[in-house]
C-alpha positions as CSV (number, residue, x, y, z in Angstrom):
1,M,-67.9,24.7,-13.5
2,R,-66.8,21.1,-13.3
3,H,-65.8,21.3,-17.0
4,L,-63.9,24.5,-16.4
5,L,-61.9,22.9,-13.5
6,T,-61.1,19.9,-15.6
7,T,-59.9,22.1,-18.4
8,L,-57.8,24.1,-16.0
9,M,-56.2,20.9,-14.4
10,L,-55.4,19.5,-17.9
11,T,-53.8,22.8,-18.9
12,L,-51.7,22.9,-15.7
13,A,-50.7,19.2,-16.2
14,T,-49.6,20.0,-19.7
15,A,-47.6,23.0,-18.6
16,L,-45.9,21.6,-15.5
17,P,-43.4,19.4,-17.4
18,A,-42.3,22.4,-19.4
19,L,-42.0,24.5,-16.3
20,A,-40.0,21.7,-14.6
21,Q,-37.4,21.7,-17.4
22,P,-34.1,23.3,-16.3
23,A,-33.0,26.4,-18.2
24,P,-30.4,25.7,-20.9
25,R,-26.8,26.0,-19.8
26,P,-23.8,26.4,-22.0
27,F,-20.8,24.1,-21.7
28,D,-18.6,26.8,-20.0
29,A,-15.8,26.8,-17.4
30,E,-18.3,26.1,-14.6
31,A,-19.7,23.1,-16.5
32,A,-16.1,21.8,-17.1
33,N,-15.3,22.2,-13.4
34,G,-18.5,20.3,-12.5
35,L,-17.6,17.3,-14.6
36,Q,-16.6,14.3,-12.4
37,R,-14.6,11.3,-13.4
38,L,-15.0,7.8,-12.2
39,V,-11.8,5.8,-12.0
40,E,-10.4,2.4,-11.0
41,P,-13.6,0.4,-10.4
42,E,-13.1,-3.0,-8.7
43,I,-15.9,-5.5,-8.1
44,S,-15.9,-7.4,-4.9
45,P,-15.0,-11.1,-5.0
46,D,-18.7,-12.1,-4.4
47,G,-20.0,-9.6,-7.0
48,R,-22.2,-7.7,-4.5
49,W,-20.3,-4.4,-4.5
50,V,-18.1,-2.2,-6.6
51,V,-15.6,0.2,-5.1
52,Y,-14.4,3.1,-7.3
53,G,-12.8,6.5,-7.1
54,L,-14.6,9.7,-8.0
55,K,-12.4,12.6,-9.1
56,T,-13.8,16.1,-8.7
57,A,-12.4,19.6,-9.0
58,D,-12.1,21.7,-5.8
59,V,-12.1,25.2,-7.3
60,E,-11.4,27.0,-4.0
61,K,-8.3,24.9,-3.2
62,D,-7.4,24.6,-6.9
63,K,-6.9,20.9,-6.8
64,F,-8.4,17.7,-8.0
65,C,-9.8,15.5,-5.2
66,T,-10.3,11.7,-5.5
67,D,-12.5,10.0,-2.9
68,L,-13.7,6.4,-2.7
69,W,-17.3,5.4,-3.3
70,L,-19.1,2.1,-2.9
71,A,-21.9,1.0,-5.3
72,P,-24.2,-2.0,-4.6
73,A,-24.6,-4.4,-7.5
74,A,-28.2,-5.1,-6.6
75,A,-30.8,-3.2,-8.7
76,G,-32.1,-0.1,-7.0
77,G,-29.1,0.4,-4.7
78,T,-27.6,3.8,-4.0
79,P,-23.9,4.4,-4.0
80,R,-22.4,5.8,-0.8
81,R,-19.2,7.8,-0.2
82,L,-16.5,6.1,1.8
83,T,-13.8,8.8,2.2
84,F,-14.0,12.5,2.6
85,S,-10.4,13.6,2.9
86,C,-9.7,14.7,-0.7
87,E,-6.3,13.0,-0.2
88,V,-6.9,9.6,-1.6
89,A,-4.3,8.6,-4.3
90,G,-6.4,5.7,-5.4
91,K,-5.8,2.1,-6.4
92,P,-8.6,0.7,-4.2
93,H,-8.6,-3.1,-3.8
94,W,-10.8,-5.6,-1.9
95,V,-9.1,-7.2,1.1
96,G,-9.6,-11.0,1.5
97,P,-11.9,-13.5,-0.2
98,A,-15.0,-12.1,1.6
99,G,-14.1,-8.5,0.9
100,E,-14.5,-7.4,4.5
101,A,-12.3,-4.3,3.9
102,I,-10.9,-2.0,1.2
103,A,-7.3,-1.1,0.9
104,F,-6.1,2.1,-0.9
105,L,-3.2,4.5,-1.2
106,A,-3.3,8.0,0.2
107,A,-1.1,10.8,1.4
108,R,-3.1,11.9,4.5
109,G,-2.5,13.8,7.6
110,G,-0.3,16.9,8.3
111,D,2.3,18.4,6.1
112,D,5.1,16.1,7.4
113,E,3.0,13.0,6.8
114,R,1.9,14.0,3.3
115,K,5.6,14.7,2.4
116,K,6.3,11.0,3.0
117,G,4.2,10.1,0.0
118,A,1.2,7.8,-0.5
119,Q,0.9,5.1,2.2
120,L,-1.3,1.9,2.4
121,W,-4.6,2.2,4.3
122,R,-7.3,-0.3,5.1
123,L,-10.9,0.7,5.5
124,P,-13.6,-1.7,7.0
125,V,-16.7,-2.0,4.9
126,A,-19.4,-3.4,7.2
127,A,-18.9,-0.9,10.1
128,A,-18.6,2.8,9.8
129,G,-15.0,2.7,11.0
130,E,-12.0,4.9,10.4
131,A,-9.4,4.0,7.9
132,E,-6.3,2.4,9.4
133,K,-2.8,3.4,8.2
134,L,-0.7,0.3,7.5
135,T,2.7,1.8,6.4
136,A,5.0,4.8,7.0
137,I,7.5,4.3,4.2
138,P,9.7,7.3,3.4
139,G,9.0,8.3,-0.2
140,G,5.7,6.5,-0.2
141,I,4.3,3.5,-2.2
142,E,3.9,3.6,-5.9
143,D,1.8,0.5,-6.4
144,Y,0.8,-2.7,-4.5
145,A,-1.1,-6.0,-4.8
146,L,-3.0,-7.8,-2.0
147,S,-2.7,-11.6,-1.5
148,P,-5.9,-13.6,-2.0
149,D,-6.3,-14.2,1.7
150,G,-5.9,-10.4,2.5
151,R,-3.0,-10.9,4.9
152,R,-0.1,-9.7,2.9
153,A,0.7,-7.1,0.3
154,A,3.4,-6.8,-2.3
155,L,4.5,-3.2,-2.4
156,V,6.4,-1.3,-5.1
157,V,8.7,1.1,-3.3
158,M,11.4,3.4,-4.7
159,D,14.9,3.3,-3.1
160,E,15.2,6.0,-0.5
161,A,17.1,9.1,-1.7
162,P,20.5,9.6,0.0
163,D,20.6,12.1,2.8
164,P,23.1,14.8,1.9
165,E,24.2,15.0,5.6
166,T,25.2,11.4,5.6
167,I,27.4,11.6,2.4
168,A,31.1,12.0,3.1
169,G,32.3,15.4,2.4
170,W,28.8,16.9,1.9
171,K,27.9,18.8,5.1
172,R,25.3,21.2,3.7
173,K,21.5,20.6,3.5
174,T,21.6,21.7,-0.1
175,A,20.3,19.1,-2.5
176,F,23.0,16.6,-3.6
177,P,24.1,17.0,-7.2
178,I,22.3,14.7,-9.7
179,V,24.8,12.2,-11.2
180,I,23.7,10.5,-14.4
181,D,25.3,7.7,-16.4
182,A,22.4,6.1,-18.1
183,F,21.2,6.4,-21.8
184,H,17.6,7.0,-20.8
185,F,18.1,9.6,-18.1
186,K,15.0,11.7,-17.7
187,Q,11.2,11.0,-17.5
188,D,8.3,13.4,-17.2
189,R,7.1,13.8,-13.5
190,E,9.9,11.5,-12.3
191,G,12.5,14.1,-13.4
192,Y,16.2,13.1,-13.8
193,L,16.7,9.4,-13.3
194,E,19.6,9.3,-10.9
195,G,20.2,5.5,-10.4
196,R,17.5,4.8,-7.8
197,H,15.3,1.7,-8.4
198,K,11.8,0.5,-7.6
199,H,11.7,-2.8,-5.8
200,L,9.1,-5.2,-4.3
201,Q,8.6,-5.4,-0.5
202,L,6.4,-7.9,1.4
203,L,4.1,-6.4,4.0
204,E,2.3,-8.5,6.7
205,L,-0.8,-6.4,7.1
206,D,-1.6,-7.3,10.7
207,G,1.9,-7.4,12.1
208,R,3.2,-4.5,9.9
209,Q,6.4,-6.6,9.3
210,L,8.1,-5.3,6.1
211,R,10.7,-7.4,4.2
212,A,12.5,-7.0,0.9
213,L,11.5,-9.3,-1.9
214,T,13.7,-8.0,-4.6
215,Q,16.8,-5.8,-4.8
216,G,19.6,-4.9,-7.1
217,E,20.1,-2.8,-10.2
218,Y,16.7,-3.4,-11.7
219,D,13.2,-2.0,-11.4
220,E,10.2,-4.2,-10.7
221,A,6.6,-3.2,-11.4
222,A,3.0,-4.5,-11.5
223,P,3.0,-7.3,-8.9
224,A,0.2,-9.9,-9.1
225,W,-0.5,-12.8,-6.7
226,S,-1.2,-16.3,-7.9
227,P,-4.7,-17.6,-6.8
228,D,-3.2,-19.8,-4.1
229,G,-1.1,-16.9,-2.7
230,R,2.2,-18.8,-3.0
231,R,3.7,-16.9,-6.0
232,L,4.1,-13.4,-7.4
233,A,4.3,-12.4,-11.0
234,F,5.8,-9.0,-11.9
235,L,7.4,-7.1,-14.8
236,S,11.1,-6.1,-14.9
237,N,13.5,-5.0,-17.6
238,R,16.7,-6.9,-17.0
239,A,18.3,-6.7,-20.4
240,P,22.0,-6.0,-20.4
241,E,21.4,-2.5,-21.9
242,R,18.0,-2.1,-20.2
243,D,17.9,1.7,-20.6
244,R,18.1,1.3,-24.4
245,T,15.1,-1.0,-24.9
246,E,11.5,-1.3,-23.9
247,A,11.7,-5.1,-23.9
248,T,10.1,-6.2,-20.6
249,G,10.5,-9.5,-18.8
250,L,7.6,-11.3,-17.2
251,F,8.8,-13.0,-14.0
252,V,7.4,-15.4,-11.4
253,M,8.8,-16.0,-7.9
254,D,7.8,-17.5,-4.7
255,A,6.2,-14.9,-2.4
256,Q,9.0,-15.0,0.2
257,P,12.2,-13.1,0.8
258,G,15.3,-14.7,-0.8
259,A,13.3,-16.5,-3.5
260,T,14.7,-16.6,-7.0
261,A,12.7,-15.0,-9.8
262,R,12.1,-17.1,-12.9
263,Q,11.6,-15.3,-16.3
264,L,8.7,-16.6,-18.3
265,A,8.9,-14.4,-21.3
266,T,10.4,-11.3,-22.9
267,L,7.9,-9.1,-24.5
268,T,6.8,-5.5,-25.2
269,T,3.9,-4.3,-22.9
270,D,2.4,-1.2,-21.5
271,N,4.5,-0.7,-18.4
272,D,2.3,2.1,-17.1
273,D,-1.1,0.2,-17.1
274,A,-0.6,-3.5,-17.8
275,R,-0.5,-6.0,-15.0
276,P,-0.1,-9.8,-15.2
277,A,-3.5,-11.5,-14.7
278,W,-3.4,-15.1,-13.4
279,S,-5.9,-17.6,-14.6
280,P,-8.2,-19.0,-11.9
281,D,-6.3,-22.3,-11.8
282,G,-2.9,-20.5,-11.7
283,R,-1.7,-22.2,-14.9
284,F,-1.6,-19.2,-17.2
285,I,-0.9,-15.5,-17.0
286,A,-2.6,-13.1,-19.4
287,L,-0.7,-9.9,-20.3
288,A,-1.1,-7.1,-22.9
289,T,1.4,-8.0,-25.5
290,G,2.9,-5.9,-28.4
291,D,5.0,-6.7,-31.4
292,D,8.8,-6.2,-31.8
293,V,10.2,-3.3,-29.7
294,K,10.8,-1.5,-33.0
295,W,7.2,-0.5,-33.0
296,S,7.1,0.5,-29.3
297,A,5.6,3.9,-30.1
298,Y,2.9,2.4,-32.3
299,Q,2.0,-0.8,-30.5
300,Q,-1.4,-2.4,-30.9
301,W,-1.8,-4.4,-27.7
302,R,-3.0,-8.0,-28.0
303,V,-3.9,-10.6,-25.4
304,G,-0.8,-12.7,-24.7
305,V,-1.1,-15.9,-22.6
306,Y,2.0,-17.4,-20.9
307,D,2.3,-20.8,-19.3
308,T,3.5,-20.4,-15.7
309,A,5.2,-23.8,-15.9
310,G,7.5,-22.4,-18.5
311,G,5.9,-23.4,-21.7
312,A,5.8,-21.2,-24.8
313,G,3.5,-18.2,-24.7
314,R,1.0,-17.4,-27.4
315,V,-1.1,-14.5,-28.6
316,L,-4.8,-15.1,-28.7
317,G,-6.8,-14.6,-32.0
318,S,-6.0,-12.6,-35.1
319,L,-8.1,-9.5,-34.5
320,D,-6.4,-6.5,-36.1
321,R,-7.5,-4.1,-33.4
322,G,-5.8,-3.2,-30.1
323,W,-6.9,-4.1,-26.6
324,Q,-6.5,-1.8,-23.6
325,P,-3.8,-3.0,-21.2
326,Q,-6.1,-4.0,-18.3
327,L,-7.2,-7.7,-18.7
328,A,-9.1,-10.1,-16.4
329,W,-10.0,-13.8,-16.7
330,T,-13.5,-15.2,-16.8
331,P,-14.3,-17.2,-13.6
332,D,-14.1,-20.6,-15.5
333,G,-10.7,-19.7,-17.1
334,S,-12.1,-20.2,-20.6
335,G,-11.3,-16.6,-21.8
336,V,-10.1,-13.2,-21.0
337,V,-12.2,-10.0,-20.6
338,G,-11.0,-6.5,-21.6
339,V,-11.7,-3.5,-23.8
340,V,-11.1,-3.4,-27.6
341,D,-10.4,0.0,-29.3
342,D,-12.1,0.0,-32.7
343,D,-12.6,3.0,-35.0
344,R,-13.9,5.8,-32.8
345,H,-15.3,3.4,-30.2
346,S,-14.1,1.2,-27.4
347,Q,-16.1,-1.9,-26.4
348,L,-16.1,-4.5,-23.7
349,A,-15.1,-7.8,-25.2
350,R,-14.3,-11.4,-24.3
351,I,-11.7,-13.5,-26.1
352,A,-11.8,-17.3,-25.9
353,L,-8.7,-19.2,-24.8
354,A,-9.4,-22.1,-27.0
355,D,-9.8,-20.5,-30.4
356,G,-9.3,-16.7,-30.0
357,R,-12.8,-15.9,-31.0
358,V,-13.8,-12.4,-29.9
359,E,-17.3,-11.6,-28.5
360,R,-18.3,-7.9,-28.2
361,L,-20.2,-7.4,-24.9
362,S,-21.1,-3.7,-25.2
363,G,-22.3,-1.5,-28.0
364,P,-21.1,1.8,-29.4
365,G,-19.4,4.4,-27.2
366,S,-16.5,4.3,-24.9
367,A,-15.8,1.5,-22.4
368,A,-12.9,1.1,-20.0
369,Q,-11.4,-0.6,-16.9
370,A,-13.3,-3.9,-16.7
371,S,-13.3,-5.9,-13.4
372,V,-14.7,-9.5,-13.1
373,A,-16.2,-11.1,-10.0
374,R,-16.1,-14.8,-9.1
375,D,-19.8,-15.1,-10.2
376,G,-19.0,-13.7,-13.6
377,R,-20.4,-10.2,-13.1
378,I,-18.4,-7.6,-14.9
379,A,-18.2,-4.0,-13.7
380,Y,-16.8,-1.4,-16.1
381,L,-17.0,2.2,-17.0
382,A,-19.0,3.3,-20.1
383,G,-19.7,6.7,-21.6
384,A,-20.9,8.3,-24.8
385,W,-20.7,11.5,-26.8
386,S,-22.5,13.7,-24.3
387,Q,-22.6,11.2,-21.4
388,P,-19.6,11.2,-19.0
389,A,-18.5,7.7,-18.1
390,E,-20.6,6.0,-15.4
391,L,-20.3,2.6,-13.7
392,Q,-22.1,-0.3,-15.5
393,L,-22.7,-3.9,-14.5
394,L,-23.1,-6.8,-16.9
395,E,-24.7,-9.8,-15.4
396,P,-23.8,-13.3,-16.8
397,G,-26.0,-14.1,-19.7
398,A,-27.5,-10.6,-19.9
399,A,-27.7,-8.9,-23.3
400,T,-27.3,-5.4,-22.0
401,P,-25.5,-3.8,-19.0
402,R,-27.3,-2.1,-16.1
403,P,-26.2,1.3,-14.8
404,L,-24.9,1.4,-11.2
405,T,-24.2,5.1,-10.9
406,T,-25.8,8.4,-12.0
407,H,-23.3,10.9,-10.7
408,H,-23.8,13.2,-13.7
409,A,-27.6,13.3,-13.8
410,A,-27.8,16.7,-12.2
411,W,-24.8,18.0,-14.1
412,R,-26.4,17.1,-17.4
413,A,-29.7,18.7,-16.6
414,G,-30.1,21.7,-19.0
415,L,-26.6,21.4,-20.4
416,V,-26.7,21.9,-24.2
417,P,-24.3,19.3,-25.8
418,S,-23.0,19.4,-29.3
419,V,-24.5,17.5,-32.1
420,G,-22.0,14.8,-33.1
421,R,-21.7,12.7,-36.2
422,E,-19.1,10.4,-37.8
423,F,-17.5,11.2,-41.1
424,S,-14.9,9.8,-43.5
425,A,-12.6,11.6,-46.0
426,R,-10.2,10.5,-48.7
427,S,-6.6,11.5,-48.2
428,A,-4.2,12.6,-50.9
429,D,-2.9,9.0,-51.5
430,G,-6.4,7.5,-51.5
431,T,-6.4,6.3,-47.8
432,E,-9.8,6.6,-46.1
433,V,-9.6,8.7,-43.0
434,H,-12.2,8.6,-40.2
435,G,-13.2,11.4,-37.8
436,L,-15.9,13.0,-35.7
437,L,-17.7,16.3,-36.4
438,A,-19.3,18.4,-33.6
439,L,-21.8,21.2,-34.3
440,P,-23.7,23.6,-32.2
441,P,-27.4,22.6,-32.1
442,G,-29.4,24.7,-34.6
443,A,-26.4,26.4,-36.1
444,R,-26.5,28.0,-39.5
445,L,-23.7,26.7,-41.8
446,P,-21.0,27.3,-42.8
447,L,-19.3,27.9,-39.4
448,P,-15.8,29.0,-38.3
449,T,-14.2,25.6,-37.8
450,V,-11.4,24.3,-35.5
451,L,-9.4,21.2,-36.3
452,L,-8.8,19.7,-32.8
453,I,-5.9,17.2,-33.0
454,H,-5.4,14.4,-30.5
455,G,-2.0,13.5,-29.1
456,G,-0.2,10.2,-29.0
457,P,0.0,9.7,-31.9
458,N,-1.0,6.2,-30.7
459,G,-4.5,6.9,-29.5
460,Q,-7.8,7.9,-31.1
461,D,-10.7,10.3,-30.7
462,T,-13.8,8.5,-29.6
463,H,-17.4,9.1,-28.5
464,D,-16.6,10.3,-25.0
465,L,-16.2,13.3,-22.7
466,G,-12.6,13.1,-21.8
467,P,-10.3,16.1,-21.7
468,R,-10.4,16.5,-25.5
469,G,-14.2,16.1,-25.3
470,V,-14.3,19.0,-22.9
471,M,-12.3,21.2,-25.2
472,R,-14.6,20.1,-28.1
473,E,-17.7,21.0,-26.1
474,R,-16.4,24.4,-25.0
475,L,-15.4,25.3,-28.6
476,V,-18.9,24.2,-29.8
477,A,-20.5,26.3,-27.1
478,A,-18.5,29.2,-28.3
479,G,-20.0,28.8,-31.8
480,Y,-17.4,26.7,-33.6
481,A,-17.7,23.5,-35.6
482,V,-15.1,21.0,-34.4
483,L,-13.3,18.3,-36.4
484,Q,-11.6,15.5,-34.6
485,V,-9.6,13.2,-37.0
486,N,-8.0,9.9,-36.5
487,Y,-5.0,10.4,-38.8
488,R,-2.5,7.7,-39.7
489,G,-0.6,6.8,-36.6
490,S,-3.8,6.6,-34.6
491,S,-5.1,3.4,-33.0
492,G,-8.4,1.7,-33.7
493,R,-7.7,1.1,-37.5
494,G,-5.2,-1.8,-37.4
495,R,-1.4,-2.2,-37.3
496,A,-0.7,-0.9,-40.8
497,F,-2.6,2.3,-40.1
498,Q,-0.7,2.8,-36.9
499,R,2.8,2.1,-38.2
500,A,2.4,4.2,-41.4
501,I,4.2,7.2,-40.0
502,F,7.2,5.3,-38.5
503,G,10.3,7.6,-39.0
504,D,8.2,9.9,-41.2
505,W,6.5,12.4,-38.9
506,G,4.6,15.4,-40.3
507,H,3.8,13.8,-43.7
508,L,0.9,11.3,-43.9
509,E,-0.8,12.7,-40.8
510,V,-0.7,16.2,-42.3
511,Q,-2.3,14.9,-45.6
512,D,-5.0,13.1,-43.6
513,L,-5.8,16.2,-41.5
514,H,-6.0,18.5,-44.6
515,A,-8.3,15.9,-46.3
516,A,-10.7,16.2,-43.4
517,V,-10.7,20.0,-43.6
518,D,-11.2,19.8,-47.3
519,W,-14.2,17.5,-46.7
520,A,-15.7,19.9,-44.2
521,V,-15.3,22.9,-46.6
522,A,-16.7,20.9,-49.6
523,Q,-19.8,19.9,-47.5
524,G,-20.5,23.5,-46.7
525,I,-19.8,23.0,-43.0
526,A,-16.5,24.8,-42.5
527,D,-16.1,28.5,-43.6
528,P,-12.8,28.4,-45.6
529,A,-12.0,31.9,-44.5
530,R,-12.2,31.0,-40.8
531,L,-10.3,27.9,-40.1
532,G,-8.4,27.2,-36.9
533,V,-6.2,24.3,-35.7
534,G,-4.9,23.2,-32.3
535,G,-3.9,20.4,-30.0
536,W,-1.7,19.2,-27.2
537,S,1.4,17.0,-27.2
538,Y,1.6,15.2,-30.6
539,G,-1.5,17.4,-31.4
540,G,0.8,20.4,-30.8
541,L,3.5,19.0,-33.0
542,L,1.0,18.4,-35.8
543,T,-0.3,21.9,-35.4
544,D,3.2,23.2,-36.1
545,Y,3.4,20.9,-39.1
546,L,0.1,22.1,-40.5
547,I,0.8,25.8,-40.3
548,A,4.1,25.2,-42.0
549,T,2.4,23.5,-44.9
550,D,-0.6,25.6,-45.5
551,A,-1.4,29.3,-44.8
552,R,-5.2,28.7,-44.8
553,F,-5.4,28.4,-41.1
554,K,-6.0,31.8,-39.6
555,A,-5.4,30.8,-36.0
556,A,-3.4,28.0,-34.3
557,V,-2.8,26.9,-30.7
558,S,0.2,24.6,-30.2
559,G,0.2,23.1,-26.7
560,A,3.2,21.1,-25.5
561,G,4.5,20.8,-29.0
562,S,7.7,21.3,-31.0
563,G,8.6,22.2,-34.5
564,N,12.4,21.4,-34.2
565,Q,12.6,17.7,-33.5
566,L,16.4,17.9,-33.9
567,G,16.4,20.5,-31.0
568,M,14.5,17.9,-28.8
569,F,17.4,15.4,-29.0
570,G,18.8,14.9,-25.5
571,V,16.3,17.4,-24.1
572,D,13.1,15.2,-23.9
573,Q,12.6,11.6,-22.7
574,Y,12.5,9.8,-26.1
575,A,16.2,8.9,-26.6
576,V,15.4,5.2,-27.0
577,Q,12.7,5.8,-29.7
578,Y,14.9,8.3,-31.5
579,E,17.8,5.9,-31.7
580,R,15.6,3.1,-33.1
581,E,13.3,5.2,-35.4
582,M,15.4,8.1,-36.5
583,G,19.0,7.1,-36.0
584,A,21.8,9.5,-34.8
585,P,21.4,13.1,-36.0
586,W,25.0,13.2,-37.2
587,A,24.4,10.0,-39.3
588,Q,20.9,10.8,-40.5
589,R,21.0,14.6,-40.7
590,E,18.7,14.9,-43.6
591,R,16.0,12.7,-42.0
592,W,16.1,14.8,-38.8
593,L,15.9,18.1,-40.8
594,K,13.0,16.7,-42.8
595,V,10.9,16.1,-39.7
596,S,12.0,19.5,-38.3
597,Y,10.6,21.5,-41.2
598,P,8.2,23.7,-39.1
599,F,11.3,25.4,-37.5
600,F,13.7,25.4,-40.4
601,K,11.0,26.6,-42.8
602,A,9.3,28.9,-40.3
603,D,9.5,31.8,-42.8
604,R,6.6,30.0,-44.6
605,I,4.3,30.4,-41.6
606,R,1.6,33.1,-41.7
607,T,-0.8,31.8,-39.1
608,P,-1.1,33.7,-35.7
609,T,0.0,31.0,-33.2
610,L,-0.3,30.6,-29.5
611,F,2.3,28.3,-27.8
612,L,1.8,26.8,-24.4
613,G,3.4,24.2,-22.2
614,G,4.4,23.1,-18.7
615,E,7.5,24.5,-17.1
616,K,8.7,21.1,-15.9
617,D,7.6,19.1,-18.9
618,F,10.3,16.4,-19.8
619,N,7.9,14.7,-22.3
620,V,7.8,17.6,-24.8
621,P,9.8,20.3,-23.0
622,I,8.7,23.9,-23.2
623,A,11.8,24.5,-25.3
624,G,9.8,23.2,-28.2
625,G,7.3,25.9,-27.9
626,E,9.9,28.6,-27.0
627,Q,11.8,27.9,-30.2
628,M,8.7,28.2,-32.4
629,Y,7.5,31.3,-30.5
630,L,10.8,33.1,-31.0
631,A,11.0,32.1,-34.7
632,L,7.5,33.6,-35.3
633,K,8.4,36.7,-33.2
634,M,11.4,37.4,-35.3
635,L,9.4,36.9,-38.5
636,G,6.6,39.3,-37.3
637,V,3.9,36.7,-37.2
638,P,1.4,37.4,-34.3
639,T,2.3,35.0,-31.5
640,Q,2.3,34.5,-27.8
641,L,4.0,32.1,-25.3
642,V,2.3,30.8,-22.1
643,V,4.3,28.8,-19.6
644,Y,2.4,27.0,-16.7
645,P,4.7,27.1,-13.6
646,G,5.4,23.8,-11.9
647,Q,3.5,21.8,-14.5
648,F,4.5,18.6,-16.2
649,H,3.3,17.4,-19.6
650,G,-0.3,17.2,-18.4
651,L,-1.9,20.2,-16.6
652,S,-2.8,19.0,-13.1
653,L,-4.7,22.0,-11.6
654,P,-8.3,22.9,-12.4
655,S,-7.3,26.6,-12.9
656,Y,-4.7,25.8,-15.4
657,Q,-7.0,23.4,-17.3
658,R,-9.7,26.1,-17.5
659,D,-7.0,28.6,-18.5
660,W,-5.8,26.5,-21.4
661,E,-9.3,26.1,-22.7
662,A,-10.2,29.8,-22.3
663,R,-7.0,30.9,-24.0
664,F,-7.6,28.5,-26.8
665,I,-11.1,29.9,-27.4
666,A,-10.0,33.5,-27.0
667,W,-7.2,33.0,-29.6
668,M,-9.7,31.6,-32.1
669,D,-12.2,34.4,-31.4
670,R,-9.5,37.0,-31.9
671,H,-8.2,35.7,-35.2
672,L,-11.2,34.1,-36.8
673,G,-13.5,37.0,-36.4
674,T,-16.9,37.5,-34.9
675,R,-19.0,34.3,-34.6
676,P,-22.3,34.2,-36.5
677,Q,-25.6,34.3,-34.6
678,Q,-27.1,30.8,-34.1
679,T,-30.5,30.2,-35.7
680,S,-32.9,27.3,-35.8
681,A,-31.7,26.3,-39.2
682,T,-29.4,23.2,-39.3
683,K,-27.9,21.8,-42.5
């Protein structure tokens, strides 16, 4: 009897783990909506805590919500949620040297309050108190920086729009006409640029006193306080013809109204994400630095260091790889910490001030957004092929980081990810091209295959689960093999690789992409009779180029693309790049026609193609898709046009993101035929 009970217990013990395993789940729309994104981590000055934003999809309200969370740096700690409003715009920063509070931007309250835009709030950390609203600025705050003592903030504020009722001769409440006299006159999301400017204002947090720091016919951005709290660094383009160049000035001024700003350097930098980083002793400023503005669309950011006393700046090291724009100093000022993009991976790294030596601090995968504490601890985001980014902490002297969050543990349970691998192919001119291949687990080859093209072109496909990773996984879950290729023009392979397509779009990239497809067919992975292609932004442009060069693709999806680049002149936001890279259409007509061949040779296209785009997109306006759609319609090629109302270049609503993914898959299903049944055989 005892033996029987023992046998029964052993049998149950063996069976229980299997019973506890969650049922397999496909990567479908529900899984995509359940994916959360950690953003903007900042470690506290003493290294004990990390504040970050967690972005989630509210399917019922059809909006993305970002709320703040706090993770303890100590082992075994549990993150806790700080805000519950679903109205946090982000940019959390620690207040004061002791980190007694957290500041952030949010548009909260009733409809009238939210219409004023994002305001500055302060939330105490120790007590479970309510967030305190610090500003009520019409139009809201675009960016800010806190002084080291936590008593002041430098705000980036747009000039207030004129009130039509106060303008002489304009008595109606109808919107005032937009008057334009600039060369660069439109920008996605911002709309038409009508002469208003972004300036710095100084806020006393306790007294709420607000005073202007800068004014005039320039824009200021990315304020950063010196360690002693006496000076501010910021970026501003003050060139005589500033709307015809991306050259940016690095300025320093005393942090008081009426002070004169002194220019330290003129350089090319990432004005969206870069921010001056002061060295601990206040002597130097580190800033992501590019080469001549000629290469602005293909920049490989390096670590530039500028002497605040006015000495010459210099670029650290000779690494032929690009750094992400966010940089931070080591506590002793001996080096700079950031993330290096390198051939399908991005890694945490440190570069030495003395000799430019680079030390990789993390392994393969995707790292981003590093923040350094006074004690040398580094908090950053890290993800992998099937692992969404989570918060990691690297202790001084530690060989490996330690995870601080596990937000996706439940989400990953039972989810069936793709099987990923790296590959390389040889392009027509002998160039080696690198990419990523995703397959359904246990699939029988060959498979219907989709070439999923990244945008940019200055970017790369990596081992991550970003937006393209979601599309990749949804396609794989639908039974497709997926190719992601870092064609020439992509980052991660050095300057020459990035710059190869300058003024010659739709040529070398197309050769590289075709080479990857040839490789997949030759390997017996891709079914040559069932090939599809698609992408968004420059991925949409390249989709148009590919279907105009080869009829082997049986289905295509061109999102936010264009085939008539000549038709984009004056319609999109790239006037400055066009002038430099392509020249005037009337002076370089053949060059413009050459890069517009998908439209002017549309009669060669046989591929059924779906075109999509945002109604308000000024980056790649929907006209680019409309022109190609009408051309194929006239030619009798199966086609469809989908316009997302109120959307800019990137789709901002969960429903529209899921719609784009579903339409992509449905278009492939329709034109590539029935998918084969999966088996346990894998080649």
